A tleap script that builds the chain and sets N, CA, C and O, in Angstrom:
source leaprc.protein.ff14SB
mol = sequence {
  NMET TYR VAL THR GLU CYS SER VAL GLY ALA
  GLU THR MET SER PRO THR SER SER ARG ASP
  GLU MET MET LEU ARG ARG ARG GLU THR LYS
  GLY ASN ASN GLY ILE GLU GLN LEU ARG LEU
  VAL ALA GLY LEU CYS ASN SER GLY ASP PHE
  ASP ALA ALA THR ILE HIE LEU PRO LEU HIE
  GLU ARG LYS ILE ASN GLY ASP ALA THR ASP
  GLN ALA ILE LEU ARG PHE SER GLU SER LEU
  GLY PRO VAL SER GLU LEU ARG SER VAL TRP
  ARG LYS THR PHE GLU LEU ALA PHE ASN SER
  LYS ASN LYS PHE MET ILE ARG THR LEU SER
  LEU VAL GLU GLU ASP GLY LEU LYS TYR ALA
  PHE SER ASN SER GLU ALA ALA THR PHE THR
  SER GLU ASP CMET
}
set mol.1.N position { 58.873 229.327 70.170 }
set mol.1.CA position { 59.108 229.222 68.756 }
set mol.1.C position { 60.572 228.814 68.545 }
set mol.1.O position { 61.469 229.324 69.216 }
set mol.2.N position { 60.798 227.892 67.607 }
set mol.2.CA position { 62.144 227.419 67.300 }
set mol.2.C position { 62.311 227.287 65.795 }
set mol.2.O position { 61.339 227.042 65.080 }
set mol.3.N position { 63.529 227.445 65.313 }
set mol.3.CA position { 63.836 227.195 63.911 }
set mol.3.C position { 63.874 225.688 63.720 }
set mol.3.O position { 64.583 224.984 64.439 }
set mol.4.N position { 63.111 225.191 62.750 }
set mol.4.CA position { 63.092 223.746 62.489 }
set mol.4.C position { 63.771 223.396 61.171 }
set mol.4.O position { 64.223 222.266 60.987 }
set mol.5.N position { 63.845 224.345 60.263 }
set mol.5.CA position { 64.520 224.139 58.982 }
set mol.5.C position { 65.142 225.444 58.536 }
set mol.5.O position { 64.674 226.531 58.875 }
set mol.6.N position { 66.213 225.310 57.763 }
set mol.6.CA position { 66.811 226.483 57.138 }
set mol.6.C position { 67.200 226.096 55.718 }
set mol.6.O position { 67.370 224.917 55.408 }
set mol.7.N position { 67.336 227.085 54.876 }
set mol.7.CA position { 67.690 226.833 53.481 }
set mol.7.C position { 68.850 227.714 53.079 }
set mol.7.O position { 68.908 228.899 53.409 }
set mol.8.N position { 69.763 227.108 52.363 }
set mol.8.CA position { 70.873 227.837 51.758 }
set mol.8.C position { 70.866 227.428 50.299 }
set mol.8.O position { 71.123 226.272 49.965 }
set mol.9.N position { 70.572 228.381 49.438 }
set mol.9.CA position { 70.401 228.038 48.033 }
set mol.9.C position { 69.194 227.131 47.897 }
set mol.9.O position { 68.113 227.449 48.392 }
set mol.10.N position { 69.375 226.006 47.230 }
set mol.10.CA position { 68.277 225.055 47.038 }
set mol.10.C position { 68.281 223.952 48.089 }
set mol.10.O position { 67.425 223.067 48.061 }
set mol.11.N position { 69.223 223.996 49.004 }
set mol.11.CA position { 69.350 222.938 50.007 }
set mol.11.C position { 68.635 223.324 51.299 }
set mol.11.O position { 68.890 224.386 51.867 }
set mol.12.N position { 67.738 222.454 51.755 }
set mol.12.CA position { 67.027 222.643 53.011 }
set mol.12.C position { 67.573 221.648 54.021 }
set mol.12.O position { 67.791 220.480 53.698 }
set mol.13.N position { 67.794 222.116 55.248 }
set mol.13.CA position { 68.359 221.236 56.272 }
set mol.13.C position { 67.856 221.639 57.647 }
set mol.13.O position { 67.281 222.713 57.823 }
set mol.14.N position { 68.076 220.775 58.605 }
set mol.14.CA position { 67.727 221.069 59.991 }
set mol.14.C position { 68.844 221.915 60.602 }
set mol.14.O position { 69.950 221.956 60.064 }
set mol.15.N position { 68.567 222.585 61.710 }
set mol.15.CA position { 69.634 223.334 62.378 }
set mol.15.C position { 70.832 222.450 62.751 }
set mol.15.O position { 71.980 222.885 62.654 }
set mol.16.N position { 70.564 221.226 63.170 }
set mol.16.CA position { 71.651 220.317 63.543 }
set mol.16.C position { 72.494 219.935 62.333 }
set mol.16.O position { 73.723 219.959 62.403 }
set mol.17.N position { 71.848 219.583 61.228 }
set mol.17.CA position { 72.615 219.202 60.046 }
set mol.17.C position { 73.347 220.404 59.458 }
set mol.17.O position { 74.421 220.241 58.879 }
set mol.18.N position { 72.793 221.607 59.594 }
set mol.18.CA position { 73.497 222.790 59.098 }
set mol.18.C position { 74.754 223.046 59.929 }
set mol.18.O position { 75.794 223.407 59.378 }
set mol.19.N position { 74.670 222.863 61.248 }
set mol.19.CA position { 75.848 223.017 62.098 }
set mol.19.C position { 76.909 221.985 61.738 }
set mol.19.O position { 78.092 222.313 61.646 }
set mol.20.N position { 76.487 220.733 61.532 }
set mol.20.CA position { 77.430 219.675 61.173 }
set mol.20.C position { 78.120 219.971 59.846 }
set mol.20.O position { 79.327 219.768 59.712 }
set mol.21.N position { 77.357 220.450 58.865 }
set mol.21.CA position { 77.915 220.788 57.552 }
set mol.21.C position { 78.902 221.947 57.662 }
set mol.21.O position { 79.958 221.923 57.030 }
set mol.22.N position { 78.567 222.965 58.463 }
set mol.22.CA position { 79.456 224.098 58.647 }
set mol.22.C position { 80.772 223.658 59.281 }
set mol.22.O position { 81.843 224.091 58.855 }
set mol.23.N position { 80.695 222.796 60.299 }
set mol.23.CA position { 81.906 222.311 60.970 }
set mol.23.C position { 82.749 221.441 60.032 }
set mol.23.O position { 83.978 221.516 60.056 }
set mol.24.N position { 82.106 220.631 59.221 }
set mol.24.CA position { 82.820 219.800 58.255 }
set mol.24.C position { 83.584 220.669 57.269 }
set mol.24.O position { 84.747 220.397 56.973 }
set mol.25.N position { 82.944 221.704 56.763 }
set mol.25.CA position { 83.606 222.602 55.807 }
set mol.25.C position { 84.783 223.320 56.455 }
set mol.25.O position { 85.799 223.552 55.799 }
set mol.26.N position { 84.664 223.676 57.731 }
set mol.26.CA position { 85.772 224.327 58.433 }
set mol.26.C position { 86.959 223.380 58.556 }
set mol.26.O position { 88.102 223.772 58.324 }
set mol.27.N position { 86.675 222.108 58.927 }
set mol.27.CA position { 87.758 221.126 59.084 }
set mol.27.C position { 88.463 220.844 57.772 }
set mol.27.O position { 89.674 220.625 57.742 }
set mol.28.N position { 87.708 220.849 56.696 }
set mol.28.CA position { 88.290 220.577 55.385 }
set mol.28.C position { 88.932 221.822 54.786 }
set mol.28.O position { 89.403 221.799 53.649 }
set mol.29.N position { 88.947 222.906 55.553 }
set mol.29.CA position { 89.506 224.202 55.154 }
set mol.29.C position { 89.018 224.648 53.777 }
set mol.29.O position { 89.779 225.193 52.978 }
set mol.30.N position { 87.754 224.407 53.524 }
set mol.30.CA position { 87.168 224.876 52.280 }
set mol.30.C position { 86.754 226.337 52.390 }
set mol.30.O position { 86.244 226.921 51.433 }
set mol.31.N position { 86.975 226.918 53.550 }
set mol.31.CA position { 86.644 228.323 53.722 }
set mol.31.C position { 85.179 228.523 54.040 }
set mol.31.O position { 84.458 227.591 54.396 }
set mol.32.N position { 84.767 229.755 53.902 }
set mol.32.CA position { 83.412 230.150 54.246 }
set mol.32.C position { 82.397 229.514 53.303 }
set mol.32.O position { 82.706 229.181 52.159 }
set mol.33.N position { 81.212 229.359 53.801 }
set mol.33.CA position { 80.135 228.823 52.974 }
set mol.33.C position { 78.839 229.526 53.334 }
set mol.33.O position { 78.809 230.385 54.215 }
set mol.34.N position { 77.782 229.158 52.652 }
set mol.34.CA position { 76.490 229.802 52.858 }
set mol.34.C position { 75.954 229.662 54.267 }
set mol.34.O position { 75.264 230.560 54.750 }
set mol.35.N position { 76.250 228.567 54.937 }
set mol.35.CA position { 75.751 228.368 56.301 }
set mol.35.C position { 76.415 229.366 57.254 }
set mol.35.O position { 75.762 229.908 58.145 }
set mol.36.N position { 77.704 229.601 57.063 }
set mol.36.CA position { 78.407 230.595 57.892 }
set mol.36.C position { 77.812 231.986 57.655 }
set mol.36.O position { 77.670 232.768 58.595 }
set mol.37.N position { 77.469 232.289 56.417 }
set mol.37.CA position { 76.847 233.576 56.109 }
set mol.37.C position { 75.446 233.663 56.711 }
set mol.37.O position { 75.034 234.723 57.181 }
set mol.38.N position { 74.718 232.551 56.696 }
set mol.38.CA position { 73.398 232.518 57.322 }
set mol.38.C position { 73.519 232.771 58.824 }
set mol.38.O position { 72.708 233.494 59.402 }
set mol.39.N position { 74.520 232.181 59.449 }
set mol.39.CA position { 74.781 232.412 60.873 }
set mol.39.C position { 75.038 233.892 61.133 }
set mol.39.O position { 74.528 234.453 62.103 }
set mol.40.N position { 75.825 234.520 60.271 }
set mol.40.CA position { 76.149 235.931 60.415 }
set mol.40.C position { 74.896 236.795 60.334 }
set mol.40.O position { 74.677 237.654 61.189 }
set mol.41.N position { 74.083 236.575 59.322 }
set mol.41.CA position { 72.870 237.370 59.143 }
set mol.41.C position { 71.895 237.123 60.294 }
set mol.41.O position { 71.292 238.067 60.804 }
set mol.42.N position { 71.736 235.869 60.707 }
set mol.42.CA position { 70.809 235.547 61.801 }
set mol.42.C position { 71.256 236.177 63.117 }
set mol.42.O position { 70.418 236.597 63.916 }
set mol.43.N position { 72.553 236.247 63.349 }
set mol.43.CA position { 73.055 236.807 64.598 }
set mol.43.C position { 73.102 238.322 64.628 }
set mol.43.O position { 72.870 238.934 65.670 }
set mol.44.N position { 73.407 238.939 63.469 }
set mol.44.CA position { 73.570 240.390 63.446 }
set mol.44.C position { 72.295 241.145 63.103 }
set mol.44.O position { 72.072 242.242 63.614 }
set mol.45.N position { 71.472 240.585 62.263 }
set mol.45.CA position { 70.226 241.263 61.866 }
set mol.45.C position { 69.107 240.751 62.752 }
set mol.45.O position { 68.129 240.173 62.278 }
set mol.46.N position { 69.267 240.971 64.029 }
set mol.46.CA position { 68.382 240.409 65.019 }
set mol.46.C position { 68.270 241.380 66.184 }
set mol.46.O position { 69.281 241.862 66.695 }
set mol.47.N position { 67.056 241.664 66.601 }
set mol.47.CA position { 66.850 242.591 67.718 }
set mol.47.C position { 66.850 241.902 69.077 }
set mol.47.O position { 66.719 242.568 70.103 }
set mol.48.N position { 66.992 240.597 69.102 }
set mol.48.CA position { 67.015 239.867 70.367 }
set mol.48.C position { 68.377 239.935 71.033 }
set mol.48.O position { 69.402 240.081 70.368 }
set mol.49.N position { 68.375 239.828 72.351 }
set mol.49.CA position { 69.612 239.798 73.137 }
set mol.49.C position { 69.454 238.785 74.261 }
set mol.49.O position { 68.390 238.679 74.872 }
set mol.50.N position { 70.517 238.046 74.525 }
set mol.50.CA position { 70.500 237.116 75.652 }
set mol.50.C position { 70.525 237.896 76.960 }
set mol.50.O position { 71.245 238.886 77.084 }
set mol.51.N position { 69.743 237.452 77.925 }
set mol.51.CA position { 69.741 238.031 79.255 }
set mol.51.C position { 71.048 237.614 79.921 }
set mol.51.O position { 71.343 236.423 80.012 }
set mol.52.N position { 71.824 238.575 80.382 }
set mol.52.CA position { 73.138 238.301 80.972 }
set mol.52.C position { 73.062 237.362 82.173 }
set mol.52.O position { 74.009 236.621 82.434 }
set mol.53.N position { 71.959 237.382 82.899 }
set mol.53.CA position { 71.819 236.537 84.093 }
set mol.53.C position { 71.671 235.057 83.739 }
set mol.53.O position { 71.895 234.196 84.590 }
set mol.54.N position { 71.294 234.749 82.492 }
set mol.54.CA position { 71.081 233.349 82.111 }
set mol.54.C position { 72.083 232.860 81.063 }
set mol.54.O position { 71.933 231.756 80.539 }
set mol.55.N position { 73.092 233.655 80.754 }
set mol.55.CA position { 74.036 233.320 79.682 }
set mol.55.C position { 74.812 232.030 79.966 }
set mol.55.O position { 75.274 231.371 79.034 }
set mol.56.N position { 74.955 231.669 81.227 }
set mol.56.CA position { 75.698 230.464 81.608 }
set mol.56.C position { 74.868 229.184 81.434 }
set mol.56.O position { 75.417 228.084 81.478 }
set mol.57.N position { 73.570 229.319 81.241 }
set mol.57.CA position { 72.673 228.161 81.109 }
set mol.57.C position { 72.772 227.537 79.719 }
set mol.57.O position { 73.250 228.184 78.787 }
set mol.58.N position { 72.325 226.284 79.566 }
set mol.58.CA position { 72.265 225.688 78.229 }
set mol.58.C position { 71.402 226.562 77.315 }
set mol.58.O position { 70.502 227.263 77.779 }
set mol.59.N position { 71.682 226.513 76.043 }
set mol.59.CA position { 71.037 227.407 75.077 }
set mol.59.C position { 69.517 227.390 75.163 }
set mol.59.O position { 68.891 228.449 75.116 }
set mol.60.N position { 68.912 226.218 75.285 }
set mol.60.CA position { 67.447 226.142 75.301 }
set mol.60.C position { 66.829 226.708 76.581 }
set mol.60.O position { 65.619 226.932 76.627 }
set mol.61.N position { 67.640 226.944 77.630 }
set mol.61.CA position { 67.123 227.492 78.886 }
set mol.61.C position { 67.393 228.993 79.043 }
set mol.61.O position { 66.888 229.611 79.980 }
set mol.62.N position { 68.172 229.577 78.149 }
set mol.62.CA position { 68.513 230.991 78.279 }
set mol.62.C position { 67.311 231.881 77.996 }
set mol.62.O position { 66.505 231.600 77.109 }
set mol.63.N position { 67.209 232.947 78.757 }
set mol.63.CA position { 66.169 233.948 78.523 }
set mol.63.C position { 66.688 234.913 77.460 }
set mol.63.O position { 67.848 235.323 77.479 }
set mol.64.N position { 65.801 235.263 76.540 }
set mol.64.CA position { 66.153 236.197 75.476 }
set mol.64.C position { 65.163 237.345 75.502 }
set mol.64.O position { 63.951 237.133 75.538 }
set mol.65.N position { 65.682 238.558 75.482 }
set mol.65.CA position { 64.851 239.748 75.384 }
set mol.65.C position { 64.620 240.019 73.906 }
set mol.65.O position { 65.563 240.278 73.159 }
set mol.66.N position { 63.367 239.957 73.490 }
set mol.66.CA position { 63.019 240.161 72.094 }
set mol.66.C position { 61.752 239.409 71.770 }
set mol.66.O position { 61.262 238.625 72.582 }
set mol.67.N position { 61.216 239.646 70.577 }
set mol.67.CA position { 59.986 238.945 70.208 }
set mol.67.C position { 60.278 237.489 69.862 }
set mol.67.O position { 61.438 237.090 69.762 }
set mol.68.N position { 59.231 236.703 69.682 }
set mol.68.CA position { 59.373 235.259 69.482 }
set mol.68.C position { 60.205 234.915 68.253 }
set mol.68.O position { 61.001 233.976 68.293 }
set mol.69.N position { 60.037 235.657 67.165 }
set mol.69.CA position { 60.815 235.392 65.951 }
set mol.69.C position { 62.290 235.658 66.185 }
set mol.69.O position { 63.132 234.833 65.834 }
set mol.70.N position { 62.613 236.808 66.778 }
set mol.70.CA position { 64.007 237.117 67.081 }
set mol.70.C position { 64.612 236.085 68.028 }
set mol.70.O position { 65.771 235.703 67.868 }
set mol.71.N position { 63.841 235.634 69.008 }
set mol.71.CA position { 64.337 234.617 69.937 }
set mol.71.C position { 64.712 233.332 69.197 }
set mol.71.O position { 65.786 232.773 69.418 }
set mol.72.N position { 63.831 232.875 68.327 }
set mol.72.CA position { 64.076 231.627 67.593 }
set mol.72.C position { 65.309 231.757 66.703 }
set mol.72.O position { 66.146 230.856 66.660 }
set mol.73.N position { 65.418 232.870 65.999 }
set mol.73.CA position { 66.544 233.050 65.074 }
set mol.73.C position { 67.849 233.247 65.834 }
set mol.73.O position { 68.895 232.771 65.395 }
set mol.74.N position { 67.802 233.942 66.965 }
set mol.74.CA position { 69.006 234.128 67.777 }
set mol.74.C position { 69.483 232.790 68.340 }
set mol.74.O position { 70.685 232.524 68.345 }
set mol.75.N position { 68.572 231.949 68.811 }
set mol.75.CA position { 68.956 230.616 69.296 }
set mol.75.C position { 69.587 229.795 68.170 }
set mol.75.O position { 70.574 229.091 68.382 }
set mol.76.N position { 69.011 229.893 66.978 }
set mol.76.CA position { 69.565 229.167 65.828 }
set mol.76.C position { 70.987 229.639 65.544 }
set mol.76.O position { 71.891 228.818 65.387 }
set mol.77.N position { 71.194 230.947 65.477 }
set mol.77.CA position { 72.528 231.474 65.204 }
set mol.77.C position { 73.519 231.047 66.282 }
set mol.77.O position { 74.648 230.660 65.977 }
set mol.78.N position { 73.096 231.117 67.541 }
set mol.78.CA position { 73.965 230.720 68.658 }
set mol.78.C position { 74.296 229.224 68.592 }
set mol.78.O position { 75.380 228.814 69.006 }
set mol.79.N position { 73.379 228.418 68.080 }
set mol.79.CA position { 73.651 226.976 67.963 }
set mol.79.C position { 74.750 226.701 66.940 }
set mol.79.O position { 75.399 225.656 66.989 }
set mol.80.N position { 74.959 227.635 66.017 }
set mol.80.CA position { 76.017 227.495 65.016 }
set mol.80.C position { 77.347 228.054 65.500 }
set mol.80.O position { 78.399 227.708 64.964 }
set mol.81.N position { 77.305 228.912 66.504 }
set mol.81.CA position { 78.514 229.519 67.049 }
set mol.81.C position { 78.132 230.746 67.863 }
set mol.81.O position { 77.017 231.252 67.728 }
set mol.82.N position { 79.033 231.229 68.703 }
set mol.82.CA position { 78.701 232.345 69.595 }
set mol.82.C position { 78.332 233.629 68.848 }
set mol.82.O position { 79.114 234.142 68.048 }
set mol.83.N position { 77.141 234.132 69.121 }
set mol.83.CA position { 76.693 235.391 68.527 }
set mol.83.C position { 77.548 236.536 69.051 }
set mol.83.O position { 77.793 237.503 68.329 }
set mol.84.N position { 78.001 236.441 70.287 }
set mol.84.CA position { 78.847 237.499 70.860 }
set mol.84.C position { 80.123 237.674 70.034 }
set mol.84.O position { 80.648 238.782 69.927 }
set mol.85.N position { 80.613 236.593 69.458 }
set mol.85.CA position { 81.797 236.634 68.593 }
set mol.85.C position { 81.509 237.494 67.357 }
set mol.85.O position { 82.342 238.304 66.950 }
set mol.86.N position { 80.341 237.312 66.773 }
set mol.86.CA position { 79.948 238.091 65.593 }
set mol.86.C position { 79.766 239.563 65.947 }
set mol.86.O position { 80.229 240.451 65.231 }
set mol.87.N position { 79.088 239.803 67.056 }
set mol.87.CA position { 78.771 241.177 67.458 }
set mol.87.C position { 79.996 241.939 67.937 }
set mol.87.O position { 79.965 243.166 68.031 }
set mol.88.N position { 81.077 241.226 68.242 }
set mol.88.CA position { 82.296 241.918 68.660 }
set mol.88.C position { 83.116 242.412 67.470 }
set mol.88.O position { 83.943 243.310 67.631 }
set mol.89.N position { 82.909 241.851 66.294 }
set mol.89.CA position { 83.687 242.268 65.126 }
set mol.89.C position { 82.878 243.089 64.127 }
set mol.89.O position { 83.442 243.648 63.188 }
set mol.90.N position { 81.563 243.167 64.319 }
set mol.90.CA position { 80.684 244.002 63.493 }
set mol.90.C position { 79.890 244.921 64.416 }
set mol.90.O position { 79.444 244.490 65.480 }
set mol.91.N position { 79.708 246.174 64.027 }
set mol.91.CA position { 78.992 247.160 64.836 }
set mol.91.C position { 77.795 247.685 64.054 }
set mol.91.O position { 77.903 248.010 62.872 }
set mol.92.N position { 76.663 247.762 64.725 }
set mol.92.CA position { 75.453 248.312 64.108 }
set mol.92.C position { 75.636 249.815 63.945 }
set mol.92.O position { 76.001 250.507 64.896 }
set mol.93.N position { 75.380 250.324 62.731 }
set mol.93.CA position { 75.519 251.759 62.486 }
set mol.93.C position { 74.171 252.445 62.281 }
set mol.93.O position { 74.055 253.656 62.472 }
set mol.94.N position { 73.152 251.679 61.893 }
set mol.94.CA position { 71.828 252.255 61.662 }
set mol.94.C position { 70.800 251.145 61.750 }
set mol.94.O position { 71.072 249.996 61.402 }
set mol.95.N position { 69.605 251.506 62.226 }
set mol.95.CA position { 68.525 250.522 62.247 }
set mol.95.C position { 67.186 251.204 62.041 }
set mol.95.O position { 66.879 252.213 62.675 }
set mol.96.N position { 66.409 250.644 61.160 }
set mol.96.CA position { 65.010 250.990 60.996 }
set mol.96.C position { 64.263 249.744 61.437 }
set mol.96.O position { 64.278 248.732 60.736 }
set mol.97.N position { 63.613 249.804 62.584 }
set mol.97.CA position { 62.981 248.628 63.189 }
set mol.97.C position { 61.848 248.091 62.320 }
set mol.97.O position { 61.227 248.831 61.557 }
set mol.98.N position { 61.594 246.812 62.447 }
set mol.98.CA position { 60.484 246.174 61.748 }
set mol.98.C position { 59.179 246.810 62.200 }
set mol.98.O position { 59.003 247.126 63.377 }
set mol.99.N position { 58.261 246.996 61.248 }
set mol.99.CA position { 56.911 247.396 61.632 }
set mol.99.C position { 55.920 246.686 60.727 }
set mol.99.O position { 56.258 246.296 59.609 }
set mol.100.N position { 54.719 246.522 61.201 }
set mol.100.CA position { 53.729 245.716 60.491 }
set mol.100.C position { 53.252 246.363 59.193 }
set mol.100.O position { 52.731 245.675 58.315 }
set mol.101.N position { 53.423 247.661 59.065 }
set mol.101.CA position { 53.024 248.329 57.823 }
set mol.101.C position { 54.029 248.035 56.703 }
set mol.101.O position { 53.635 247.631 55.609 }
set mol.102.N position { 55.309 248.235 56.970 }
set mol.102.CA position { 56.346 248.003 55.948 }
set mol.102.C position { 56.677 246.528 55.770 }
set mol.102.O position { 56.984 246.080 54.665 }
set mol.103.N position { 56.612 245.775 56.865 }
set mol.103.CA position { 56.946 244.353 56.888 }
set mol.103.C position { 58.414 244.070 56.528 }
set mol.103.O position { 58.720 243.067 55.884 }
set mol.104.N position { 59.305 244.959 56.949 }
set mol.104.CA position { 60.735 244.737 56.804 }
set mol.104.C position { 61.472 245.562 57.840 }
set mol.104.O position { 60.907 246.466 58.456 }
set mol.105.N position { 62.731 245.240 58.022 }
set mol.105.CA position { 63.608 246.034 58.867 }
set mol.105.C position { 64.864 246.331 58.069 }
set mol.105.O position { 65.167 245.630 57.103 }
set mol.106.N position { 65.583 247.344 58.455 }
set mol.106.CA position { 66.864 247.660 57.832 }
set mol.106.C position { 67.883 247.816 58.947 }
set mol.106.O position { 67.630 248.489 59.946 }
set mol.107.N position { 69.020 247.197 58.769 }
set mol.107.CA position { 70.121 247.371 59.712 }
set mol.107.C position { 71.399 247.445 58.896 }
set mol.107.O position { 71.658 246.585 58.054 }
set mol.108.N position { 72.192 248.467 59.146 }
set mol.108.CA position { 73.493 248.548 58.489 }
set mol.108.C position { 74.567 248.283 59.540 }
set mol.108.O position { 74.402 248.586 60.721 }
set mol.109.N position { 75.657 247.716 59.077 }
set mol.109.CA position { 76.739 247.312 59.970 }
set mol.109.C position { 78.068 247.817 59.434 }
set mol.109.O position { 78.235 248.041 58.236 }
set mol.110.N position { 78.986 247.986 60.337 }
set mol.110.CA position { 80.334 248.399 59.984 }
set mol.110.C position { 81.310 247.395 60.590 }
set mol.110.O position { 81.101 246.900 61.698 }
set mol.111.N position { 82.346 247.112 59.870 }
set mol.111.CA position { 83.356 246.177 60.341 }
set mol.111.C position { 84.222 246.840 61.396 }
set mol.111.O position { 84.771 247.917 61.168 }
set mol.112.N position { 84.346 246.199 62.552 }
set mol.112.CA position { 85.155 246.725 63.647 }
set mol.112.C position { 86.558 246.138 63.581 }
set mol.112.O position { 87.545 246.845 63.785 }
set mol.113.N position { 86.641 244.852 63.295 }
set mol.113.CA position { 87.920 244.162 63.195 }
set mol.113.C position { 87.990 243.432 61.871 }
set mol.113.O position { 87.014 242.819 61.439 }
set mol.114.N position { 89.130 243.496 61.234 }
set mol.114.CA position { 89.312 242.861 59.928 }
set mol.114.C position { 88.979 241.373 59.965 }
set mol.114.O position { 88.572 240.798 58.956 }
set mol.115.N position { 89.152 240.760 61.117 }
set mol.115.CA position { 88.847 239.343 61.303 }
set mol.115.C position { 87.380 239.025 60.986 }
set mol.115.O position { 87.047 237.885 60.661 }
set mol.116.N position { 86.514 240.024 61.079 }
set mol.116.CA position { 85.094 239.826 60.812 }
set mol.116.C position { 84.785 239.472 59.368 }
set mol.116.O position { 83.715 238.937 59.077 }
set mol.117.N position { 85.705 239.763 58.464 }
set mol.117.CA position { 85.489 239.425 57.047 }
set mol.117.C position { 85.346 237.926 56.828 }
set mol.117.O position { 84.668 237.497 55.894 }
set mol.118.N position { 85.978 237.128 57.678 }
set mol.118.CA position { 85.943 235.674 57.491 }
set mol.118.C position { 84.536 235.104 57.633 }
set mol.118.O position { 84.261 234.006 57.149 }
set mol.119.N position { 83.644 235.842 58.291 }
set mol.119.CA position { 82.271 235.370 58.438 }
set mol.119.C position { 81.426 235.686 57.203 }
set mol.119.O position { 80.440 235.003 56.925 }
set mol.120.N position { 81.815 236.712 56.478 }
set mol.120.CA position { 81.011 237.166 55.350 }
set mol.120.C position { 81.524 236.674 53.995 }
set mol.120.O position { 80.751 236.555 53.045 }
set mol.121.N position { 82.819 236.391 53.907 }
set mol.121.CA position { 83.423 236.046 52.622 }
set mol.121.C position { 84.295 234.806 52.733 }
set mol.121.O position { 84.691 234.399 53.825 }
set mol.122.N position { 84.583 234.218 51.587 }
set mol.122.CA position { 85.574 233.140 51.561 }
set mol.122.C position { 86.942 233.772 51.821 }
set mol.122.O position { 87.084 234.993 51.753 }
set mol.123.N position { 87.939 232.953 52.114 }
set mol.123.CA position { 89.271 233.480 52.399 }
set mol.123.C position { 89.818 234.285 51.226 }
set mol.123.O position { 90.427 235.335 51.428 }
set mol.124.N position { 89.607 233.805 50.006 }
set mol.124.CA position { 90.136 234.517 48.835 }
set mol.124.C position { 89.411 235.851 48.635 }
set mol.124.O position { 90.040 236.841 48.262 }
set mol.125.N position { 88.097 235.888 48.877 }
set mol.125.CA position { 87.351 237.150 48.755 }
set mol.125.C position { 87.758 238.124 49.849 }
set mol.125.O position { 87.926 239.314 49.580 }
set mol.126.N position { 87.918 237.647 51.070 }
set mol.126.CA position { 88.297 238.509 52.195 }
set mol.126.C position { 89.666 239.123 51.963 }
set mol.126.O position { 89.918 240.251 52.387 }
set mol.127.N position { 90.560 238.394 51.290 }
set mol.127.CA position { 91.918 238.885 51.043 }
set mol.127.C position { 91.942 240.075 50.089 }
set mol.127.O position { 92.929 240.811 50.050 }
set mol.128.N position { 90.872 240.276 49.321 }
set mol.128.CA position { 90.848 241.397 48.379 }
set mol.128.C position { 90.563 242.730 49.070 }
set mol.128.O position { 90.746 243.786 48.465 }
set mol.129.N position { 90.119 242.696 50.323 }
set mol.129.CA position { 89.849 243.914 51.062 }
set mol.129.C position { 91.099 244.343 51.825 }
set mol.129.O position { 91.859 243.509 52.317 }
set mol.130.N position { 91.295 245.624 51.911 }
set mol.130.CA position { 92.393 246.157 52.723 }
set mol.130.C position { 91.767 246.974 53.850 }
set mol.130.O position { 90.566 247.241 53.834 }
set mol.131.N position { 92.566 247.360 54.806 }
set mol.131.CA position { 92.037 248.131 55.925 }
set mol.131.C position { 91.513 249.498 55.450 }
set mol.131.O position { 90.685 250.101 56.133 }
set mol.132.N position { 91.976 249.995 54.304 }
set mol.132.CA position { 91.444 251.259 53.777 }
set mol.132.C position { 90.030 251.084 53.242 }
set mol.132.O position { 89.270 252.050 53.183 }
set mol.133.N position { 89.661 249.844 52.845 }
set mol.133.CA position { 88.319 249.584 52.320 }
set mol.133.C position { 87.284 249.600 53.424 }
set mol.133.O position { 86.095 249.754 53.146 }
set mol.134.N position { 87.701 249.447 54.663 }
set mol.134.CA position { 86.752 249.298 55.758 }
set mol.134.C position { 86.337 250.597 56.309 }
set mol.134.O position { 85.536 250.644 57.242 }
savepdb mol mol.pdb
quit
């Protein structure tokens, strides 16, 4: 299973075009955008994990521990940037796993490093937080 399309707001795009758009916005220093936030949610709200023995392989060849949906979404997030980078600045504090009866999961996260705000907010929004807010 692979992600073939993603949507941010009313805009639908391929994983490749979303990566290109995210990189363009970074170069133009327009700050964070919806694609960066989508990358954050896809990487952090995911029960999949890359198998350490295959981490050196190209993304499409890496083994992922997790169900097919988590695998597809984790590969998508990794294609936008390293998931390990996201997971190093945000820490999972609680999880209610997905189940077929509820049809949802809950995961709460805590900021480990102030640098992690740049993934969730624009530069001006991130500047409004202080270390006491975290």
